[in-house]
N, C-alpha and C positions, 0 to 999 in steps of 0.2 A: 505494499500499500505508498501510497505516496505523502509525505506528511513536511508541515512548515516545523523543524525542529528547530530553529533561532528562538526563539522561546522557551521551550522545554529546555534548552543549556542552559540559556541564563540562568534559570529558573536552578539547574540542578548548581551551579556556581554558587550561587548563593546555600544553599543545602551546606555542598560540601564545606563551608567558612565554620567560625566557629558556633556554635549554637547556640550559645552562655554571650554573645551576646544580640541577636535573635529576640532571645529571653525579655532582656532586659529594654528590648523599643520598647516603649509602649507611645509613643507616638506614630499611630499608624502610618500620617500625610509624609514621613521621612522618606526621601528618595532610596533609591539602590547607589546612586553615589555616597551617600554619607553616609550607609551601611558599611558600606568596602572604606572608607576611610576613618571611621570609627574603629572599624575591628583591624586595618593596617597601623593605626595608632599606639592600640595594645598591644600589636603583636612585636612594634619595634621598641618598645618600655621592654615589654620581655629578653630581646635581643640582648639590650645593655646590660640587664644583668645576667645573660650566659651569652656570652658570643657564641655566632655562628660561622662559620666556614658558606665563603665569598666565591671558593675559585673551584670548584667541583666539577666547572667546565669551563674552557676561557668564552665559550662562545653559546647565546642563546640555538644557536644551531651546530648538530654536529654531524654531518653529511647532509643525509634527506630526514634525518630528522632532529623533533624540536628536543631541546633539554629541559630540563630544574631550572637552569640560569631565569631570571627576571632581570633586566635592566634596573637601576638606578632611577629615580626620581629624577623627571624635565633630561631624559637621555635617549638622546635619536640614534636609531640603527639604521643603517641602508644598508640592502644586501642583494648583491649581485650573484644569482646561479645560473652556472653553464651545466648544457651537458650535452654533450658532441654525443655521434650516432653510435652505433656498433662498428664494433675494429671487427669487419672484413674482408678487404678490400685494398689491393693498393694503391688503386686508381681512384681509393675516399681518403687516401693518405692514413691508413688504419683507423677510421673514425672521423675526421679531422675536416674533410669534406662530404661530408653525409649530414643528412637534414639534423639539425640539433632543437633544444628545446634550450629554454630562458627564462627568469624571473626576477624578478624586477621590485621588490620590499623594502619597505617604510614601519621602523616601529619605532615606538614613544612609549617612555616609562612615566605612566600616567603620578603612580604612584609608587613607592619603594617595591610594592610586591602585585600589583596589579601595571602589566603591558599589553596595550593595543596597537596592531597592523593594519597594512593595509597591501596587497600587490596585485599584480599581473602576470599569467605566461602567456608563454604563445600556444602553449598543447593543450587543444580545445578552447583555445582566447580566453583563460578564464581570470576573471574576476573575483579577490578574497579579501573575507574580515576579519580575521581575528583575533586572539585575548589570551594572554596567561594569565595565571593566577597562582604566587605560590602559596599554597597551603600551614606545609612547615616546611623547618628548617635544621638541617644537621650542626648541632653542636660539638662546637671543639670540643669543649671537658665533658663528665657526664651526662645526662638527658636523653637529648633527641638523636637517635642515630642515624636515621638517613629525610630527606630531605623531601617532602613531596608536592610536585606543581602539577594543577591542572590545566589543558589546552583546547581549544574550538575553536573551529572556524568555518565560516559557511562561504561556498562557491556560487556563480554565478555565470556560467557558457555565454559567447557575445557568438558564437557558430549562428550562421542564417534557419528560421524557422524550418526549415526544408531536413534538417540536424536532427529534429527530434521529433519529425512524424512518427504517430503510432503504427498500428496496423492496419487503419479504417483511413491512413495518410490522415488525420487531425493532429492541432497543434497544441498545448497547453504550456502554456508560462514558465508552471511550476516543476515543468520537464529539465529546465535550465536550472536550477539547485542543487547543490550537493550539501550534505554537512559530515561532520568531523567532529569527536570528542577522545582524549586521552588521558589518562592520568600515568604520572609516572615518579616511580620511588627511584632515587639515586644514591649514592656514598659515595664521599671519597675514604678510599684504605688509608693511603697514606700520601703523601705528597707527590708519588708517582702516579697513583690508576686510582681512577674516578670510574665507577661502575652502573648502568641504568636500565631496568627491565621498567616495562608501559603496555598496560593494557588498550588497545584502542577502538573504536566505532566508528565507522561510514554509513552515512547513508545514502545509495544511489535513485535518486527522484527516476531519472530514465533509464529504463533499464530493456535489453532484446530478449528474445525470447534461449531460458534457460540460465539466465541471472537472475540474482538475490537484487532486493533491497538494499537489505540490512548487513552492515561483515562486521567479523569479529575478529580481530588478534590480535600480534602480541610483539614486543619489540626488543631489543639484548642491544644497546650499544656502550660504547669502553674506547678511556683513553688511555695510555700509558705514554705520561711525559721524562723524555728523557736528558732533556735538557730545561733550560728557564726558559724558553722558546718554543720549545721543537715538540714534537709529540704525535705515534703514532694514534691510530682512530680508527674505528672496527661498528660498524654496523649491520645487525640482521634484523628482516623485517617478515615476519611468517601469517601469513590469510590463517584465520582459523575457517572461516565460514569461507567454500567455495561451489564458482558457479560451474553445475550442470555442463554448461556448455564453456569451450575453451575457459576453465579454472585460469587461477592465477597459480602465477610463482611466486615460492619468496624472491626476494630480494638481499645479496650480500655487499655488501663495500667493504675497502679499507684503502685507507689511505693517510696522507701527511700531514700535518697543522703549524702553522709558525704564528706565532703570538705577540704581539708587541703592544702590550696593551688597547691602546686606541685603532687596534686596527688584527684582523684575522685572515689565514689565506690556510685555504684549501683546497689540496687538489687530493682526487683518488680515484679508482677501479672501481666501478659496482658492475650489479645488472639491471636499475634500473631507470631506463629513460625520464618517466616521472618526476617528477618535484614536488607534486603536492599530496600531502600525507593520504587525501581517502583520494587520488588515482592510484597510488602505489598500492596501497591495499586493497581497490577493486580489479585496475590493469593491467601490472605487471602481465608482462608474455615472456619475457625474457628468462631462457633459462640457462642456470649455470653449466648445465652436462654439455648441451653444446659451442659453451665458450661465446654464446651471446654477451660479450661485455663491452662497455665503454668507461674513456674518459671524463671526468667533471670539475668544475672548480669552483666554490663557494667566496665570495672578496665582502667581508664584514667590516661595516667603518661606524666605531661608535662616535659620539661628539655627544658630551656634556652642555646643557643651556643654560645650567646652573650659572648667576648672575655671581660674581667673584666678591667675596667679601672685601668694603675697604678698610684698611689697616690705620 
């Protein structure tokens, strides 16, 4: 069935927050933003008492996967994600001249624990809006052993109407939309190793015969930091729900990351030419067993927009 998951996703975000804040909210006319702000301020006070791990991962994105890292308040993130074509023939220069996919994204730290963003992707001409909320943070001393973060997004394809005709050649605008929700749990084990697992759900409004509307999946992501600025990175995505026709394939990627604080550069080899989470979960057809792999890179640039305090 087709659904509009946007309201449900926002509601889920609120439920996942500290329930005690909601219980104490006596003024029913308070906006969702005020609830977020009040909850965030309380968590900041807790962090002052128990310092938390800030650098479980260097970037909000690790290859294709989101990470538990949130932007600081009033921080702007511009990300360029590029995927070359499948490494196949010499005439394509092993994928460099083959059809490529690209996404341009911008995110902003609305509050210390809440990031919002927008993006546009070449594949299926998808415009997306997304949000990320840090629910729990790993403490440096005894206390909370992991960081828990929620991520959600909604995408709208701008392809021609004919791309969404049903069996009766009728068009419905809701078929342009896809929805994605993810709950991530990560731990910085030591100064070198960080590991993250995640549960994922994607909803595809437009499907053809043999496809599923709702797809559940899981992922694993990791980083091994071997110098101050350099790390080996890895991701694995597995679709638990599979289509009966053209079932999706798992995605495996390995790469190298350079981080200089405000800049991150990631280059990798992987099996997914999709970039958006819902597309990877619902459409990846590349098989590692057939050596259907490609080269990709991400460029992440962060700017702090906070005004410097005058001395």
